[in-house]
C-alpha positions, 0 to 999 in steps of 0.5 A: 500499500503506497503512502497516498493510500494510507493517507486516503483511508486515514481520511475516509476513516475520520470522515466516517467519525465525523458522520457517526458523532454528527447523527449521534449528536443531532438531537442534542443539538437542537433542543431548546425550551420555547414556552408562550403564553400570552405576551410572552416569548422568552426563548432560552437554551439550558445550560447544561445542554449548550455545554455539551454542545459547544464540546461535542462541537469543538470535537466536530471542528478538530476532526474535520480540521485534519482532513484536506480542504479542496473546496472552491470558495463560493461567490457570495449570494446576497439578498436585497429589500429590507427587514422588519426586526424586533430586539426582545427585551425579556423583562418587559415582554415586548421588542423594540423595531428597527429595520434593517437591510437584508444584507445586514449593512444598515440599521434604522431604529423606528422608535417603538415598542410593540409584542409583534409588528409587521409589514402590511401587504403594500409595504408601505405601512407597518401593523403593530399590537399598540402595547404602549396604549394598553400599558398606559390607559389599563385597556385592552390591547388593540392593533394600530398602524405606523409609517415605516419610520415609525412615525404617525401611529394611528390607533384601531381601537373602534372595537367597543367590547372592553375586555377582548384583547387582539394581539399579533396578526395580519392584514388581508391582501387587499387592506380591507381586514385585519385577522388577530388572536383574541382572548379575555382575560379568566374567559378562555372560552373567548379565545380564538382567532378575530377578524375586524375592519383595517379602517378602524378595527371594528367589525368583529367577526370571530372566525375560530374557538380556541387557543389560537395565535398569530394568524396570517393570511394566505397570499390571495386572502382566502385562507389563514394559517395559524398556531394552536395549542391545547392541554397535554400536548408536549413539549410544553408550548407546542401545537400544531399549525392550522388552516382556515378559509377566511369564511370560516369553513375548512378548518384543518389541522396540517401539521402533527400535534407536537410538532410546531412553535410560533411563528408561521408564514405563507410562500409568495405563491401560496403553496408552502407554509413555513414553520419551527419544530421543537426544538430549533427546527424549520420545516415546511408543508403544503397547505393541505398538509402534504410533503413535509419535510425540514429544511436543513440548515447547516447552522453552528452548534448551539443554534437553533432556528425559529420565526421563519418568515419568506422573502417576497420573490419566494427566494429566501426564508429569513429567520431567528437564530437562537443561542443561549440569550442571544439571537441574530437573524439569519437568511437561506434559500429554501432547501437550506443553500446560501446559508448566511448571517444578517445580524451580528449584535451582542447581547441583544435577541434579535427576532420575528424578522419580516421582509418588506414586500 
């Protein structure tokens, strides 16, 4: 056996060891604890698991370092556009919001706080939860609209029901309606998804009954996807993604129970729904529940992916990458390729990125 043959066999043995370690550690690398009650989204990674992950990651890196690098550096593929990004405050249980270029090159503080915020379909305004007004008056949570620079807040508080809170939601593609998660303190029977007029927040219609959250319209406005939990679902805080026709018919579950956390997102062509599976894995599924599959992401050891959103052209997924008490925004193609980090700020929790239409 020649020296080259012996070297080749040694490299193959190392690769087999790497592959075996990756298969054995894939579960622990993605164990994240994300539990959400109303208006609470404090996400964290268990310290003990993180220490084990870091150690395993170091071992894998050392083994790979022994292999010859014959790869050709790829030309960077950079996404374009503007992202709306929240900096989550675990103590206050809300976020401060800013915009950032999709390539991470520029950030602008918008000067408001809210649990949730997302672009309206035309991209010329932002739909938010009006947390500040609720905290100031002690009244129910309701939606509001602000300009792209964060100014000109317009409350959508025409609803006369003093007990019903309307939280995170979405605007219909034609701009006429809003859909939002609703609940009444100490009255769980009133929890569900509600629809109101986008002009004033009145004209209430109840669409669902259940522990339902973060509804989003399909691109054609005929369906709504949302996240539902129920007692006994494991792991804690997990549930399933449901789809409903906007006329209140056709309710169907499109993921198994326990397979989803907040948040879900429609692809621009309406063919796919992206969501997070516990813990820290991104999945895609058709709105009829078919072709459920994982988005393969080669994130650094210790990170998990959550909060997926599609780019307007359907070429990218943008998502939160959680690592302990910090989180950053990343993007990849829907097949997991061209993975890249967009934001990189120490000590913050960038989250819930939404791509401007």
